[in-house]
C-alpha positions as CSV (number, residue, x, y, z in Angstrom):
1,M,160.9,186.2,179.9
2,K,158.3,188.9,180.0
3,K,158.8,191.7,177.6
4,Q,158.4,195.2,179.0
5,N,159.0,198.7,177.7
6,N,161.9,200.2,179.6
7,I,161.9,203.8,178.1
8,E,160.3,205.5,181.0
9,E,162.1,203.4,183.6
10,N,165.4,204.3,182.1
11,K,164.6,208.0,181.7
12,M,166.5,208.6,185.0
13,I,168.3,207.5,184.3
14,L,166.3,210.3,182.4
15,R,164.0,211.3,185.2
16,P,164.8,210.1,188.8
17,K,162.8,209.6,191.9
18,L,163.5,211.7,195.0
19,L,165.8,210.1,197.5
20,V,166.9,212.2,200.5
21,L,170.3,211.3,202.0
22,F,171.9,212.7,205.1
23,L,175.7,212.1,205.1
24,L,178.4,214.7,204.8
25,T,180.5,215.3,201.7
26,T,184.3,216.0,201.8
27,F,185.6,218.7,199.5
28,Y,188.8,218.5,197.6
29,G,190.2,221.4,195.6
30,F,187.0,222.8,194.1
31,S,185.9,226.4,194.5
32,Q,182.4,227.5,193.6
33,S,181.5,231.2,193.8
34,K,179.3,232.2,196.7
35,D,177.6,234.7,194.4
36,V,176.1,232.2,192.0
37,E,172.7,233.4,190.6
38,L,170.1,231.0,189.4
39,K,166.8,231.6,187.6
40,K,164.1,229.4,186.3
41,L,163.5,229.8,182.6
42,K,160.2,231.0,181.1
43,I,159.8,228.1,178.8
44,N,159.2,225.7,181.8
45,N,155.7,224.4,182.3
46,K,154.1,221.1,183.4
47,L,156.0,219.2,180.7
48,D,159.7,218.1,181.2
49,H,162.6,220.3,180.1
50,F,166.1,219.1,180.6
51,A,169.6,218.7,179.1
52,A,170.3,222.2,177.6
53,R,173.4,222.6,175.5
54,V,174.7,225.8,173.8
55,V,176.1,225.5,170.3
56,N,177.2,228.9,169.0
57,D,174.1,231.1,169.2
58,K,171.7,228.1,169.5
59,V,170.4,226.2,172.5
60,Y,169.4,222.6,172.3
61,Y,167.3,221.0,175.0
62,C,165.0,218.0,175.6
63,S,161.3,218.0,176.2
64,N,158.1,216.0,175.6
65,L,156.9,215.4,172.1
66,T,153.5,217.1,171.9
67,R,150.3,217.2,169.9
68,K,149.0,220.5,168.4
69,N,147.0,221.1,171.5
70,G,150.2,221.0,173.6
71,R,149.5,217.6,175.3
72,A,152.3,215.2,175.6
73,I,152.4,212.3,173.1
74,L,152.4,208.8,174.7
75,D,153.4,205.6,173.2
76,K,151.3,202.4,173.2
77,Y,152.5,201.7,176.7
78,A,151.2,205.1,177.9
79,Q,154.7,206.4,178.4
80,N,156.1,209.8,177.3
81,L,158.1,210.3,174.2
82,Y,160.8,212.9,174.1
83,G,162.5,215.0,171.4
84,I,165.3,217.5,171.1
85,Y,164.3,221.2,170.5
86,E,166.4,224.0,169.1
87,G,166.0,227.6,170.3
88,E,167.6,231.0,170.0
89,L,169.9,232.1,172.9
90,A,168.9,235.4,174.5
91,E,171.4,237.5,176.5
92,D,169.7,236.7,179.8
93,G,169.9,233.0,179.2
94,E,166.3,232.6,178.1
95,I,165.4,230.4,175.1
96,K,163.2,231.8,172.4
97,N,161.5,230.5,169.2
98,S,162.0,226.8,169.9
99,K,161.4,224.2,167.2
100,L,161.6,220.5,167.2
101,V,164.6,218.8,165.7
102,K,163.1,216.5,163.1
103,R,164.2,212.9,162.7
104,P,163.0,210.4,160.1
105,E,161.1,207.4,161.3
106,V,160.8,208.3,164.9
107,G,158.2,205.7,165.8
108,M,158.6,204.7,169.5
109,S,162.1,206.1,169.6
110,N,163.1,208.9,171.9
111,M,165.7,211.5,171.0
112,T,167.2,213.1,174.2
113,A,170.3,214.0,176.1
114,A,172.7,215.1,173.3
115,T,176.2,216.5,173.0
116,Y,177.6,218.5,170.0
117,T,180.9,219.2,168.4
118,K,182.0,222.9,168.7
119,D,181.3,223.5,165.0
120,G,177.8,222.1,165.3
121,K,178.5,219.5,162.6
122,Y,178.0,216.3,164.7
123,M,175.5,215.4,167.4
124,Y,175.5,212.4,169.7
125,F,172.3,211.7,171.4
126,T,170.3,209.1,173.5
127,S,167.7,207.0,171.8
128,N,166.4,203.4,172.3
129,H,166.3,200.1,170.5
130,T,162.9,199.3,168.9
131,K,163.4,195.6,169.5
132,A,163.6,194.2,173.0
133,G,166.9,193.0,174.3
134,E,167.9,191.2,177.5
135,N,168.2,193.2,180.6
136,K,170.6,191.2,182.7
137,L,170.2,193.4,185.8
138,Q,166.4,193.1,185.9
139,D,166.1,189.6,184.4
140,K,163.6,190.6,181.7
141,N,163.5,191.8,178.1
142,T,163.4,195.6,177.7
143,F,163.8,198.3,175.0
144,N,167.3,199.3,176.1
145,L,168.8,202.7,175.4
146,L,171.5,203.4,172.8
147,I,173.7,206.3,171.5
148,Q,173.4,207.5,168.0
149,R,175.4,210.0,165.9
150,A,173.9,212.4,163.4
151,E,175.5,214.9,161.0
152,Y,174.3,218.4,160.2
153,K,174.2,219.5,156.5
154,E,173.2,222.9,155.4
155,G,169.9,222.9,153.5
156,V,169.2,219.4,154.7
157,G,169.3,219.5,158.5
158,W,170.3,216.5,160.7
159,T,170.9,213.4,158.7
160,N,173.0,210.2,158.5
161,F,171.7,208.8,161.8
162,T,174.0,206.0,162.9
163,T,174.0,203.8,166.0
164,L,177.4,203.6,167.6
165,P,178.9,200.2,167.0
166,F,179.6,199.3,170.7
167,C,175.9,199.7,171.7
168,D,175.0,196.1,172.7
169,P,171.2,195.8,172.7
170,N,171.3,193.8,175.9
171,Y,172.6,196.9,177.9
172,N,171.9,200.6,178.2
173,F,174.1,203.3,176.6
174,L,173.1,206.9,177.2
175,H,173.9,210.5,178.0
176,P,176.9,211.1,175.7
177,A,179.3,214.0,176.4
178,L,182.2,215.1,174.2
179,S,185.6,216.2,175.6
180,P,186.6,219.8,174.8
181,D,188.9,218.5,172.0
182,G,186.2,216.3,170.6
183,N,188.4,213.2,170.7
184,T,186.7,211.4,173.6
185,L,183.1,210.5,174.2
186,Y,182.0,210.0,177.8
187,F,178.7,208.3,178.5
188,V,176.6,206.2,180.9
189,S,176.2,202.4,180.6
190,T,175.0,199.3,182.5
191,I,177.4,196.9,180.7
192,K,179.0,194.0,182.5
193,G,181.4,195.2,185.2
194,T,179.2,198.2,186.1
195,K,179.5,198.8,189.8
196,G,176.2,200.5,190.6
197,K,172.9,200.9,188.7
198,S,174.8,202.8,186.0
199,D,178.5,203.9,185.7
200,L,180.4,206.4,183.6
201,Y,182.5,205.2,180.7
202,K,184.6,206.7,177.8
203,V,185.7,205.8,174.3
204,S,188.1,207.5,171.9
205,I,186.8,208.9,168.6
206,S,188.5,209.2,165.3
207,N,187.0,211.6,162.7
208,H,183.5,210.8,164.2
209,E,183.6,207.6,162.2
210,T,185.6,205.0,164.3
211,Y,185.6,204.3,168.0
212,G,188.1,202.8,170.3
213,E,187.7,200.4,173.3
214,V,185.1,201.2,175.9
215,T,186.8,202.0,179.2
216,K,185.1,202.5,182.6
217,L,186.1,205.6,184.6
218,S,187.9,205.1,187.9
219,E,186.4,203.8,191.1
220,K,186.9,207.3,192.6
221,I,184.3,208.6,190.1
222,N,181.9,205.6,190.0
223,S,180.1,204.5,193.1
224,S,177.8,201.7,194.1
225,R,174.8,203.9,193.3
226,K,173.9,205.6,190.0
227,E,176.0,208.0,187.9
228,I,174.3,209.8,185.0
229,F,174.5,212.9,182.8
230,P,178.3,213.5,182.4
231,F,179.6,216.8,181.0
232,V,183.2,217.9,180.5
233,S,183.9,221.7,180.7
234,A,186.4,223.7,178.7
235,D,188.9,223.4,181.6
236,N,188.6,219.6,181.5
237,K,186.5,219.2,184.6
238,L,184.0,216.3,184.6
239,Y,180.5,217.2,186.0
240,F,177.9,214.4,186.5
241,S,174.9,213.5,188.7
242,S,174.8,210.8,191.3
243,D,172.5,209.6,194.1
244,R,175.5,208.3,196.1
245,R,175.7,208.5,199.8
246,G,176.8,211.9,201.2
247,G,174.7,214.0,198.8
248,K,172.4,216.9,199.6
249,G,169.3,215.4,198.1
250,G,168.2,212.8,195.6
251,L,170.5,213.4,192.6
252,D,173.3,215.8,193.2
253,I,175.8,217.4,190.7
254,Y,179.4,216.5,191.3
255,S,182.7,217.9,189.9
256,Y,185.9,216.0,189.3
257,D,189.1,217.5,187.7
258,L,190.2,215.2,184.9
259,S,193.6,217.0,184.7
260,S,194.6,216.5,188.3
261,A,197.3,213.9,189.2
262,D,196.1,213.8,192.8
263,P,195.5,210.1,193.6
264,E,193.3,211.1,196.6
265,Q,191.0,213.3,194.6
266,I,187.3,212.5,195.0
267,P,184.2,214.0,193.3
268,V,182.9,217.2,195.0
269,S,179.2,217.9,195.4
270,L,178.4,221.4,194.2
271,N,176.9,223.9,196.7
272,K,173.6,225.7,196.7
273,P,171.9,227.0,194.7
274,I,173.2,224.4,192.2
275,N,172.3,221.4,194.4
276,T,169.2,221.1,196.6
277,V,167.3,218.5,198.4
278,G,165.5,217.8,195.1
279,D,166.9,216.1,192.0
280,D,169.6,218.2,190.3
281,F,171.2,217.0,187.0
282,S,172.3,217.6,183.5
283,F,174.8,220.4,184.3
284,F,176.3,222.4,181.4
285,L,178.9,225.1,181.7
286,N,179.7,227.6,178.9
287,D,183.2,228.1,177.8
288,D,183.3,231.3,179.8
289,L,183.2,229.0,182.9
290,T,180.8,231.3,184.6
291,T,177.4,230.7,183.0
292,G,175.4,227.7,182.1
293,Y,172.3,225.5,182.5
294,L,171.1,222.8,184.8
295,S,168.0,220.7,185.1
296,S,166.2,220.2,188.4
297,R,163.0,218.8,190.0
298,R,163.0,221.0,193.0
299,L,160.5,222.9,195.2
300,K,158.7,225.7,193.5
301,G,159.2,224.1,190.1
302,E,156.5,223.8,187.4
303,G,155.7,220.2,188.1
304,G,158.2,218.4,185.9
305,D,161.9,218.6,185.1
306,D,162.7,222.3,184.8
307,L,165.6,224.2,183.2
308,Y,167.5,226.8,185.1
309,Y,170.1,229.3,183.9
310,F,173.0,230.2,186.2
311,S,175.6,233.0,186.2
312,K,178.6,234.0,188.4
313,F,179.6,230.4,188.8
């Protein structure tokens, strides 16, 4: 089999292509304010910015690793490398004084799409294997994605980087998202049994040290297309992106109430200005349930994946 670097191919998974779809979406039990306000952040430029998450008074987000001159760093396959940045949260949602979260022995590894415990002590993030594994869907060897956990220690920073034990190198595991109580980890994978290009899964967590059995989410949530970037809000609603039929554009952001007992519930595509004909993904909602961030590659953007702040949700 021919070995091939799969980091960029899996990015969207970390950076999708535009697909325009024209079918209608049915709405079930979801109400989005008609007064939602959306603004593009000042940190956006021609580089990619995505996956913003608020932890106390900090904002973590993903962007290209860059040289001193600001140019993106490429690996030996001429593909972008990404890191996680930490910034200060301003009252208007802007992100100030950003700095790179450092990780030992980065090499060809990416560090993107993370989730954090409420106390900021643990982080789960997307990286990649540095040895090629078998890609059963593409019938070739690739550097598949994996999920790692890190622990924050005062005076030291992020340390104790550990790959989660269920991350089989022959499949992709990415985009982790913790439940509000921190006892369940949602994520994306391509493991055997996946219905589309990627599906949403979950696993139980005990003390951030041991993990239960990997379980795929229901067929109501997963489609025959691609599901990525899950997020679970404080009121136990699952938000994720998909390019399934019936959307408003390439990737749309959907909502699904995990607390509902309605067997007929289906995911709901969010309205404008959240979703557009472009790619909209990596939704995050603060605990106030009215403000948050999303990433998008839409018209009038800066040329890459851009971060937007919304209010009055």
